[in-house]
N, C-alpha and C positions, 0 to 999 in steps of 0.2 A: 786655234783661231784667237782672233785680233777681240781685246774687247774696249776699242778704244770708240768713247762715243763724245761726240759735239754737239753742244746746245746754242744756238742762235736764238735770242729773244727778242721782239719788236712789239709795238702796240699800236692797234688801230682801233679808234671809236670805242675807247673801253674794253676791249678785248684782248688778251696777253695771245700772242701768236709764237708758240714755240717750236722751232726746227730744230729735229733731232737727226743727225747725221752718224750711220756707224752701226755699232753692235751693244744691246744690252744685254746682259745676262747676269748672272748671281755676282761675280768680281766686281760688276761696275754698278748694279741697280739700285745701291744704296745712295751713292752718289747722283745718280742721275734723278731720282725721287727726291733728293733733298734740291735739288738745283731748279727742279720745276715748281716744289711748293715754294719757293722763295722768289722765285719769278712771280707771281701773281700777288698783287696788293689787295687787301681787303676790298677796296672800291671798282676792283675791275668786276666786270659782267662774267667773265667766264674765261676758259683758256682753249684755245685752237692748239692741239699739239700736232704737228706734220710730219708725217712717218713716211713722207715719198721718199726721202732717200736713206732709211734706215734699213739693214740689211739683215737685221737678225735680231729675233727677242726668245727669250727661253720662259719659264715658267717664274723665275722671279723678275722679270721686266711685265710679263701679264699682271702680277700682283701689283705692282707700283700702278700700272693704269687703274685697277680696281680701287685700290687705295687712294691714289689721287681724286678720282670720282666720288667717294665718298668724303673726303674730306672737303672737297669743293662743295659738294652737296649740304654740309652742315654750315657751312658760310653764302650759303644761297647763291651759290658759285655752279656752273656747268662747266664740262668738258667734252669736248667734242674731237674726233679724229678724222684724221687725212691721209687716204690710201689708196690709192688706184686701186680699181678693181680688178687689173692685171698681174697686182705687185701677189708673189708668192703668199707674204705676210697676211694677206688677206684671209687665207683658210685659217691661218691660227688665231685670229681673232674670230673669225666667226665660230669653229670647232670650241672655243673659249667663252664664248656669248659676251665679249668685252661689249658688244652693240647693246646690251641690255644694261648698260651703264654710259655709255659715251657713244653717242650716234657716231659711226662712219660713213665720211662723205668720199667722193673720188677727187673733188677739188678744195683748194681753201677756200673759193669763192663760195662753191656751197656748204663748207661747213661755218662759212661767217652768216650765210643767209638762214640759215639751221636746217639745211634741206640734206 
């Protein structure tokens, strides 16, 4: 299995948007976590993590999401995820209850609007 992950970051109206393309597992989860943490300045309202092009998440990747939500919460920032309902990864997020710490939206616009 390839462990390549590419992160592209932009900002829109005080919100950081990070698009994660590829696979996240124990071999690169530390790198992904560090890149995402560094992408969010203190003055940002929150982070929208777009997982639409993400092909694989293992337990280390799920822990990154929980840890990121905790860290942002301590800074009074929020984490929202984008993942289309038809994505196979949606079931992984549901089974691990990631939605309890980071709402999951079908589209980027819905995540930015808090829906």
